[in-house]
N, C-alpha and C positions, 0 to 999 in steps of 0.2 A: 312292132316289127312286122315287116312284110314276110311273105311266104320264102322269098329268095334269101333273106337273112336268117331265117329259122334253118334252112337247109345248110347254110355256111356254118352257123353255130353248132348244129347237129353233126356235120362233118368233122369239125374240129374236136368236139367231145368224144366221138367214136374213133377218130383217126389217130389222135395222139396215143391213147392206150393201145390200139392195135399195132401201131409202129413200135412202141416199146416192147410189146409181147413178141413181135416178129424178131426185133433185135436180140432179146433174151434167148429165143429159141434158135435162131439162125447163126448168130456170131460165133459160137463154139465151133461150128463146122469149118471155119476158115481162120480161126484164131488159136494159136498154141500158148499154153501157159507152162514155161519151163521152170523147174525147180532143181536145185542141187545142193541138198542137205548133207552135211558131213555125218559120218557114223557117230552115234551118240556116246562116245567114250567119256566125255566130260560129265555125263549125267551121274556117273558114280564118283565124281571128285568130291573131296571132303574140304569144306571151308574150316580153317583153323578156329579155334575158340576166340572170342573177342573180336572177330572180323565179320564183315558183311561180304556177300559176294561181289558187290561193287568195289569194295576195297581191294579184294584179291585181283580182280580184273584190272584196276588201276595200276596195282603193282606189277602185274604182268606186262602192262603196256610200257611202263617205265623201264623194266628190265630189258625189254625188246629193243629199246632205244639205245641202250649201253653198247659200247663196242664189243665185238666178238672176243671171247677168250678161249684158248685152247684148253681142253679138258684132259687131265691126266688119268682120271679114274673112268673106267668103262661104264657106260650106260647099264642100268639094270635091265636084264632081259625080260620081257613080258610076252606071255603066250598069247597068240592072236585068238580073238573071240570066235568060236566056231558056232555056226547056226545050229539050232535044235531041230528045226523043220525047214524044208526048202521046197519051193514049187516054181513051175514055169507058167507065166500067163498065156493064155489063148483067147482068141476073139470068141464072141458069143455067136456070131453070124457073119455073113459076107460083108455087112456094113459096119458092124461094131467090132473092131479089131483091138487087140492088145498083144503086147509082148514084153519080155523082161522076166526078171526074177523077183519072187517074193520069198523072204527068209525071216524066220522067227529067231531073235537072239535073246538069250538070258544074260544080263549084265552082272557084273560083280555084286552090285547092291540087291540083286534078286529081282529087279524089274525086268519086264520083258518088252521088247520092241519089234514090231513088224517093219522090215526094210524093204524097200523097192530099189532094185538096181537095174540100170539099162532099161528102165521103164518107159513104155509108150502105150497110149491108148487113144482110141477116137475120142475127141472132145465132145462134151455135151452139157446140157444145163443141169446144175446141181447134183454133180456126181459125188458119191460117198463110197467110202471103204467099209465093207461089211464082212463079218465072219459068219458063215452059214453053217447050220447043223445038218449038212448033207455032203456026202461024198461026191455027187454029181449034180451040178447046177447048169441047166441048159437054157431055162427061161424063167419068168417071173413066178410061175407056179411052184418052182422049186425053192423059192425064197419066202420061207414061213417062219422058221425060228432062227433069228439072227442077232448079232450084236453089231451095233454101228460104231465104228472107230473114228468117225468124223468126216467131214468134207474132204474130198480129194484135193490135195494142195496144188497139184499141177497135172497136166495130162502128159508130160514129158519130164523125165529126169529121176534122180535119186531123191528118196524121201522116207521119213520115219514116222511111224504111228505107234503110240503107247498102247500096250495090251494090259488091262487091269489084271491083277493077281487072281481075281475070282472067276476069270474066264478059263473054262476047262477046254483046252486045246485037243483033248481026246473027243470032244463032242463037236466043237465048232472047227470043221476040218477044211473049209473052202473059203479062200479069199475072194471076194466078188467086187467088181467095181460096178455100181448101181445107180441108175438115174432114178432119184426119189420121186419127182412129181410125176413121171410117166411110167414107173415100175418096169424099166427096161434093164436087162443085164447086158453090160458092155464088154466085160472080160472076166475070166475066171482063172484061179490058181489053186487046184486041190493040193493041200499040204501033205507031204508024204513023210 
């Protein structure tokens, strides 16, 4: 190979990974990932003995296809599920903005869910939802003791995150949207 061919091969070897990295870092700035998850009421649903969840779902689909019938008995009243803790998201700085509500709900089966509603945050690479053992998180130095609830499902919309029963919410008081690879706080919501 002559010198020119080496330069071309070297440019390709360096250029392709550089372009991939640039896309990974830059694309979240102009792409939105919208999510709209329903409130997890079905999480506490009971599957009858002798049936699988798939059987129940198939039966529900069949029932939905039947013609409507007028009911003579009133529907049982169920109390709405009230949040245990609620917080409003704020942005971490002028560039990293966040808004919406973060609320912790305890469901009938004892499980706990962190729900975001009317949520919106500046998009970024590899954002995670974490609970931090601090009342005030302003930058990455405040993110020391935390529990990772998983990757952010979308930077816009309603979404749910399961909170393990062993998480003490009197200790882990702040919800943070956190960029894992660059250790950057995007938005915070101190639970009150």
